[in-house]
C-alpha positions as CSV (number, residue, x, y, z in Angstrom):
1,M,85.3,87.1,62.1
2,D,83.9,84.6,64.5
3,M,87.2,84.5,66.4
4,L,87.3,88.3,66.7
5,A,83.7,88.3,67.9
6,D,84.6,85.7,70.6
7,V,87.6,87.7,71.7
8,A,85.5,90.9,71.9
9,A,82.7,89.1,73.8
10,T,85.2,87.6,76.3
11,I,86.8,91.0,76.9
12,I,83.4,92.7,77.5
13,A,82.5,89.9,79.9
14,Q,85.7,90.4,81.8
15,M,85.0,94.1,82.0
16,Q,81.7,93.4,83.6
17,K,83.2,91.2,86.3
18,P,83.8,92.8,89.7
19,T,87.6,92.7,89.5
20,L,87.9,94.8,86.3
21,A,84.6,96.7,86.7
22,F,85.5,98.2,90.1
23,L,89.0,99.0,88.8
24,I,87.5,101.0,85.9
25,G,85.0,102.5,88.3
26,G,87.8,103.8,90.5
27,M,89.6,105.2,87.5
28,M,86.4,107.0,86.4
29,L,85.9,108.5,89.8
30,A,89.5,109.8,89.8
31,A,89.1,111.2,86.3
32,L,86.0,113.1,87.4
33,G,87.9,114.7,90.3
34,S,86.1,112.8,93.0
35,K,87.4,113.4,96.6
36,L,86.5,109.9,97.7
37,E,89.2,108.4,99.9
38,V,89.6,105.2,101.8
39,P,91.7,105.6,105.0
40,E,95.0,103.7,104.9
41,P,94.2,101.6,108.0
42,V,91.0,100.5,106.4
43,Y,92.9,99.5,103.2
44,K,95.4,97.6,105.2
45,F,92.7,95.7,107.1
46,I,91.0,94.7,103.8
47,V,94.3,93.4,102.4
48,L,95.0,91.4,105.6
49,L,91.5,89.7,105.4
50,L,91.8,89.0,101.7
51,L,95.3,87.4,101.9
52,L,94.4,85.4,105.0
53,K,91.4,84.1,103.1
54,V,93.4,83.2,100.0
55,G,96.1,81.5,102.1
56,M,93.6,79.5,104.2
57,G,91.7,78.3,101.2
58,A,94.9,77.1,99.6
59,G,96.1,75.5,102.9
60,I,92.8,73.6,103.2
61,S,93.1,72.3,99.6
62,V,96.6,71.1,100.2
63,R,95.7,69.5,103.5
64,E,92.9,67.5,101.9
65,A,95.1,66.3,99.0
66,D,97.2,63.1,98.8
67,F,100.7,64.5,99.6
68,V,102.6,61.7,97.7
69,E,100.5,62.2,94.5
70,L,100.8,66.0,94.9
71,L,104.5,66.1,95.4
72,V,105.8,65.9,91.7
73,P,103.1,68.1,90.2
74,G,103.5,70.6,93.1
75,L,107.3,70.9,92.6
76,L,106.7,71.3,88.8
77,A,104.1,74.0,89.5
78,V,106.7,75.9,91.6
79,A,109.2,75.6,88.8
80,V,106.6,76.9,86.3
81,G,105.8,79.9,88.4
82,V,109.4,80.8,88.9
83,T,110.2,80.3,85.2
84,I,107.4,82.6,84.1
85,V,108.6,85.4,86.3
86,L,112.2,84.9,85.2
87,L,111.0,85.0,81.5
88,G,109.1,88.2,82.3
89,S,112.2,89.8,83.8
90,R,114.0,89.2,80.5
91,T,111.2,90.3,78.2
92,L,108.7,92.9,79.6
93,A,110.8,94.2,82.5
94,G,113.7,94.5,80.1
95,F,111.8,96.5,77.5
96,K,113.1,100.0,76.9
97,G,111.0,102.5,78.8
98,V,109.2,100.0,81.0
99,S,109.8,100.4,84.7
100,N,111.5,97.4,86.2
101,T,109.2,97.4,89.1
102,D,106.1,97.6,86.9
103,G,107.4,94.9,84.7
104,M,108.2,92.6,87.5
105,A,104.8,93.2,89.2
106,T,103.1,92.3,85.9
107,A,105.3,89.2,85.5
108,G,104.4,88.2,89.0
109,L,100.7,88.3,88.3
110,F,101.2,86.3,85.1
111,G,103.2,83.8,87.0
112,A,100.5,83.5,89.7
113,V,97.2,81.8,89.1
114,S,93.6,82.9,88.4
115,A,91.2,80.8,90.4
116,S,88.3,81.8,88.2
117,T,90.2,80.7,85.0
118,L,91.1,77.4,86.6
119,A,87.5,76.9,87.6
120,A,86.5,77.6,84.0
121,G,88.9,75.0,82.8
122,M,87.5,72.4,85.3
123,S,84.0,73.2,84.2
124,I,84.8,72.6,80.6
125,L,86.5,69.3,81.3
126,D,83.6,68.2,83.5
127,G,81.2,69.0,80.6
128,E,83.3,66.8,78.4
129,S,83.5,64.1,81.1
130,I,87.3,64.3,81.0
131,Y,89.0,62.9,84.1
132,Y,91.5,64.9,86.1
133,E,93.0,64.4,89.6
134,G,91.0,65.7,92.6
135,F,94.0,67.5,94.0
136,I,94.4,69.9,91.1
137,A,93.0,72.8,93.0
138,A,95.7,72.3,95.6
139,L,98.4,72.9,93.0
140,Y,97.7,76.6,92.6
141,P,99.2,77.8,95.9
142,F,102.6,76.2,94.8
143,M,102.7,78.2,91.6
144,D,101.0,81.3,93.1
145,V,103.3,81.9,96.1
146,A,106.5,80.9,94.1
147,A,105.7,83.4,91.4
148,L,104.7,86.3,93.7
149,V,107.7,85.9,96.0
150,T,110.1,85.6,93.1
151,A,108.7,88.7,91.4
152,I,108.9,90.8,94.6
153,V,112.4,89.7,95.4
154,L,113.7,90.4,91.9
155,A,112.0,93.8,91.8
156,K,113.6,94.8,95.2
157,M,117.0,93.5,94.1
158,A,116.9,95.6,91.0
159,A,115.9,98.6,93.0
160,A,118.6,98.0,95.5
161,R,121.3,97.6,92.8
162,K,120.1,100.8,91.1
163,S,120.2,102.7,94.4
164,A,123.7,101.3,95.1
165,S,125.0,102.2,91.6
166,S,123.6,105.7,91.9
167,V,125.5,106.1,95.2
168,Q,128.6,104.8,93.5
169,G,128.1,106.8,90.3
170,G,131.4,108.5,90.8
171,V,134.6,107.2,92.2
172,M,134.1,106.1,95.8
173,T,136.8,107.3,98.0
174,M,137.9,106.9,101.6
175,G,138.7,110.1,103.4
176,G,138.1,112.0,100.2
177,D,141.3,110.9,98.5
178,T,141.8,107.2,98.4
179,P,139.7,105.2,96.0
180,I,137.9,102.1,97.5
181,N,138.8,99.0,95.5
182,R,136.9,95.7,96.0
183,N,137.7,92.4,94.6
184,A,135.3,89.9,93.0
185,K,135.0,87.9,96.3
186,E,134.0,91.0,98.2
187,D,131.4,91.9,95.6
188,A,130.0,88.4,95.7
189,E,129.7,88.6,99.5
190,I,127.9,92.0,99.2
191,E,125.6,90.5,96.6
192,D,124.8,87.4,98.8
193,G,124.0,89.7,101.7
194,L,121.8,91.8,99.5
195,I,119.8,88.8,98.3
196,K,119.5,87.3,101.8
197,G,118.3,90.6,103.2
198,I,115.7,91.2,100.5
199,L,114.5,87.6,100.7
200,T,114.1,88.0,104.5
201,D,112.4,91.3,104.2
202,T,110.0,89.9,101.6
203,L,109.0,86.9,103.7
204,K,108.5,89.3,106.7
205,S,106.5,91.8,104.7
206,S,102.8,92.2,105.6
207,A,101.4,90.8,102.4
208,I,103.6,87.6,102.1
209,S,103.4,87.1,105.9
210,A,99.6,87.1,105.8
211,L,99.5,84.8,102.8
212,L,101.9,82.3,104.4
213,L,100.1,82.5,107.8
214,G,96.8,81.7,106.1
215,L,98.4,78.8,104.2
216,A,99.8,77.4,107.5
217,L,96.5,77.8,109.3
218,G,94.6,76.1,106.6
219,F,97.1,73.2,106.5
220,F,97.9,72.6,110.1
221,A,94.8,73.9,111.9
222,R,91.1,73.3,111.2
223,P,89.8,76.8,110.3
224,D,87.1,75.5,108.0
225,S,84.1,76.8,110.0
226,V,85.4,80.4,110.4
227,Y,86.6,80.3,106.8
228,A,83.1,79.4,105.6
229,S,81.2,81.7,107.9
230,F,83.4,84.8,108.0
231,Y,86.1,85.0,105.3
232,E,84.2,83.4,102.3
233,P,81.1,85.7,102.6
234,L,83.2,88.9,102.9
235,F,85.7,88.0,100.2
236,R,84.1,89.3,97.0
237,G,82.9,92.5,98.6
238,L,86.3,93.4,100.1
239,L,88.0,92.6,96.8
240,S,85.7,95.0,95.0
241,V,86.6,97.8,97.5
242,L,90.3,97.0,97.0
243,M,90.0,97.2,93.2
244,L,88.2,100.6,93.6
245,I,91.1,101.9,95.6
246,M,93.6,100.6,93.0
247,G,91.5,102.1,90.2
248,M,91.7,105.6,91.7
249,E,95.5,105.2,92.1
250,A,95.9,103.8,88.6
251,W,94.3,106.8,87.0
252,S,96.7,109.2,88.7
253,R,99.6,107.2,87.3
254,L,98.2,106.4,83.8
255,A,100.4,109.0,82.2
256,D,103.4,107.0,83.2
257,L,102.1,104.1,81.0
258,R,101.2,105.9,77.8
259,K,104.6,105.8,76.2
260,V,105.1,102.0,76.7
261,A,101.5,100.8,76.6
262,H,102.2,98.8,73.5
263,A,104.7,96.7,75.4
264,Y,102.0,95.6,77.9
265,V,99.5,94.9,75.1
266,I,102.0,92.7,73.3
267,Y,102.9,90.9,76.5
268,G,99.3,90.5,77.6
269,L,98.3,88.9,74.3
270,T,101.2,86.6,73.8
271,A,102.4,85.7,77.3
272,P,99.4,83.4,78.2
273,L,100.1,81.2,75.2
274,V,103.8,81.0,75.9
275,H,103.2,80.4,79.6
276,G,100.5,77.8,78.9
277,M,103.0,75.8,76.7
278,I,105.5,75.9,79.6
279,G,102.8,74.5,81.9
280,F,101.8,72.0,79.3
281,G,105.4,70.8,79.1
282,A,105.6,70.5,82.9
283,G,102.4,68.5,82.8
284,L,103.8,66.1,80.2
285,I,106.9,65.5,82.5
286,A,104.5,64.8,85.4
287,H,102.5,62.4,83.1
288,H,105.6,60.4,82.2
289,M,106.9,60.4,85.8
290,T,103.8,59.6,87.7
291,G,101.0,58.9,85.3
292,F,99.5,62.4,85.7
293,S,96.3,62.4,83.6
294,A,95.7,64.2,80.3
295,G,93.0,66.3,82.1
296,G,95.6,67.2,84.7
297,V,98.1,68.3,82.0
298,V,95.4,70.6,80.5
299,L,94.6,72.2,83.9
300,L,98.3,72.7,84.7
301,A,98.7,74.5,81.3
302,I,95.6,76.6,82.1
303,M,97.1,77.5,85.5
304,A,100.3,78.6,83.8
305,A,98.4,80.6,81.1
306,S,96.2,82.4,83.6
307,S,97.1,85.5,85.6
308,S,96.2,86.2,89.2
309,D,93.1,88.3,89.7
310,I,92.6,87.7,93.5
311,S,95.8,87.1,95.5
312,G,98.2,89.0,93.1
313,P,96.9,92.6,93.1
314,P,96.7,93.1,96.9
315,T,100.0,91.3,97.3
316,M,101.7,93.6,94.8
317,R,100.0,96.7,96.1
318,A,101.3,96.0,99.6
319,A,104.7,94.6,98.7
320,L,105.5,97.0,95.8
321,P,103.5,100.1,96.4
322,E,105.6,102.0,93.8
323,A,104.4,99.7,91.0
324,N,101.6,101.1,88.7
325,P,98.3,99.2,89.1
326,S,97.1,100.3,85.7
327,A,100.1,98.4,84.2
328,Y,99.9,95.1,86.1
329,V,96.2,94.8,86.6
330,G,95.3,96.1,83.1
331,A,97.7,93.7,81.4
332,S,96.8,90.7,83.5
333,T,93.0,90.9,84.0
334,G,92.2,93.1,81.0
335,L,94.2,91.2,78.4
336,G,95.8,88.1,79.8
337,T,92.6,86.5,81.3
338,P,90.5,86.6,78.1
339,V,93.4,85.1,76.1
340,A,93.9,82.4,78.7
341,I,90.3,81.4,78.7
342,L,90.1,81.3,74.9
343,S,93.2,79.1,74.8
344,I,91.6,76.3,76.8
345,P,90.4,74.4,73.7
346,M,93.9,74.5,72.2
347,F,95.4,72.9,75.3
348,M,92.7,70.2,75.3
349,A,93.4,69.4,71.6
350,L,97.2,69.3,72.4
351,A,96.6,66.9,75.3
352,D,94.4,64.7,73.3
353,W,97.0,64.5,70.5
354,A,100.0,64.0,72.9
355,I,98.4,61.6,75.5
356,G,94.7,60.9,74.6
357,F,91.7,61.3,76.9
């Protein structure tokens, strides 16, 4: 009973936080038939500012970290983010009735990182006087960007293949009579061209471009003053407006989710634990290779277990506008985040058993 009460309390607390509260508020406005609209140029400007802020914050963290110490954990963080998305492509996105785009957008958010969940983990370790590396905060952009880009590329590839197969649904002919036959080599060349084109388009897209630009500015330039005086104060307010917009859109597409809602519930409740164990395993590898601390292993597991509530939603909304926000935000912030936070003591116990604090 105590465990159920803790879960209920955590879910209620998450619903009161701006990310989910404004999403629900937007859904309520749409349900009541409100005519409130946010002009598209205003929405795009908000997304630009949010992603530049997230990227700059990450770039500053990476710049201030020791690159040599960061290298192995950083590469492992990239591998974890990509692995989580690939796993989601085989589980949730492959579930009967689940839209591939919705599934990949959700997997992308689960592969990315929640800064608030990471901060909660750091706070708990600080309270227990458990040591962890000072560069841990710099690891999240590695996992974050890798997961988001992978999810977007895979979603666009699946959509392109589906479009191509629908065009080729019958027998393709040349001049109306002669069937077109391609060998395996030609098919492979077409596939390679498709992948390169989608990857290029993804990296050039407004969302990823803004995120990468912010990352580069934070790392190579010295934007600390404008970051602290302009971007940081505006961030929470702009994020709340964005979630309000996504909430209104989510309500209009809620009917699409009803038949497969159980798939998102199962994924949202189980994925953080599975992903956290993947991150924990990566942390153990880093420990044996470089002496990565037990506290660092715990925080890498927490990063993997968490799901993005800041950089992920605007990135997916901009890069995959056809994806349903009620699916990917509801599963990640509504279910995944409480489970990730409640799993922190488990990862601490595992690290103490495997390594010792």
